C-alpha positions in Angstrom: 23.4 4.3 3.6 22.9 1.1 5.4 22.1 -1.3 3.7 18.4 -2.4 4.1 17.9 1.1 4.9 15.3 4.0 3.7 15.4 7.8 3.8 12.2 8.5 6.8 9.7 11.1 7.5 11.0 14.1 9.3 7.8 13.7 12.3 8.1 17.0 14.2 7.9 16.9 17.9 7.9 18.7 21.0 10.8 16.2 22.7 13.6 16.4 19.6 14.1 18.0 16.6 15.9 16.7 14.3 17.2 16.9 10.8 17.7 13.3 9.3 16.5 10.0 9.3 16.5 6.6 8.0 14.3 3.4 8.7 15.5 -0.4 8.7 13.9 -3.5 9.1 15.0 -3.4 12.9 13.8 0.8 13.6 14.8 3.8 12.5 17.9 6.0 13.1 17.5 10.1 13.5 20.1 13.1 13.2 20.3 16.0 15.1 23.0 18.7 14.6 23.8 21.1 16.8 26.4 24.1 15.5 28.4 25.9 18.5 30.7 28.4 15.7 29.8 28.1 12.3 32.0 29.3 9.0 30.1 32.5 8.4 28.0 34.5 10.0 25.2 36.9 8.7 26.2 39.6 11.1 28.6 41.3 13.9 26.3 40.3 16.6 25.3 36.6 15.0 28.7 36.0 15.9 29.0 37.6 19.4 25.9 35.6 20.0 27.4 32.3 19.3 31.0 33.2 20.7 29.6 34.2 24.1 28.1 30.4 24.0 31.1 28.7 23.9 32.3 27.8 27.4 28.6 27.2 28.4 28.3 24.2 25.3 32.0 22.9 25.6 31.5 22.4 30.1 27.6 21.7 30.4 26.8 19.5 27.0 26.5 16.3 30.0 23.9 18.8 31.1 22.2 19.4 27.3 21.8 15.3 26.8 20.3 14.6 30.4 17.8 17.5 28.8 17.2 15.3 25.7 16.7 12.2 28.3 14.3 13.7 30.1 12.3 15.1 26.9 11.8 11.7 25.0 10.8 10.4 28.7 8.1 12.5 30.1 10.3 13.5 33.4 12.1 10.1 33.8 15.6 10.0 34.3 18.3 7.8 32.9 21.5 7.0 33.5 23.9 8.5 31.2 27.3 6.6 29.8 30.0 8.8 29.4 32.3 6.8 27.3 35.8 7.2 28.1 40.1 8.3 26.1 39.5 5.7 23.5 35.8 5.5 22.7 36.3 9.5 22.2 39.5 8.7 19.9 36.8 6.5 18.3 34.4 9.0 17.7 36.8 12.1 16.4 35.1 13.6 19.9 36.0 16.2 23.1 32.9 14.8 25.1 30.8 11.5 24.3 28.3 9.8 26.4 24.8 7.5 26.1 21.7 6.2 27.1 19.2 4.4 26.5 15.7 5.3 27.6 11.9 4.6 27.6 10.3 7.1 25.2 7.6 8.2 26.3 6.8 12.2 23.9 6.0 12.6 21.2 9.6 11.8 19.7 7.7 8.6 18.0 4.6 7.0 18.5 5.8 3.8 16.7 9.5 2.9 19.0 9.2 2.5 23.0 12.9 2.4 23.0 15.4 5.2 22.4 19.6 4.5 22.1 20.7 8.5 22.1 24.3 8.8 21.7 25.7 12.1 22.2 29.6 13.4 20.3 30.3 16.7 21.2 33.0 18.4 19.4 35.0 21.4 21.4 34.2 25.3 19.9 32.8 23.4 16.8 29.3 21.1 17.6 27.4 18.7 19.2 25.7 15.7 17.7 23.2 13.2 18.7 22.4 9.6 17.0 19.2 8.2 18.2 18.9 4.4 17.2 14.5 4.4 18.2 13.0 0.4 18.2 10.1 -1.4 19.5 12.7 -4.4 20.2 15.2 -3.8 23.4 16.7 -7.3 21.8 17.2 -6.5 17.6 18.4 -2.6 19.2 21.0 -3.8 20.7 22.7 -6.7 18.2 22.4 -3.6 15.9 23.3 -0.9 17.3 27.1 -1.9 17.7 28.0 -2.6 13.8 26.5 0.9 13.7 28.6 3.2 16.0 32.0 2.2 14.7 31.0 4.1 11.5 30.4 7.4 13.5 33.3 9.7 13.6 33.7 13.5 13.4 35.8 14.5 10.2 
């Protein structure tokens, strides 16, 4: 856990479910992980469903990020910055992208800005990291420090 952060409550919302959140002086960080395949399946039908979606999940990840942006911003499109190979290598990712949006949904009533980093590992999972803040300058200042800690293992 980063210095100055504490675990925060998961807030149910319609825009984007997430599994974990921490809060500190400049805002909140939320984490959502979407597995594409699992190590074990409850049934052959469950396994077939995951395997059937592999190609779509791997090839359409930018569109999943765009849908997330639209959900958080109540339909307003914000540009996506796709990371280059050096940055993808930093994350150990097949694809990575980011966007900064103005929140206009039930994702947060407390914070105005959200910087989303989407990291996709082919055939494994997609992770979304949401940096929320009421102050854009504090968000930018602290974002750079935390991005270097992100990586698939």
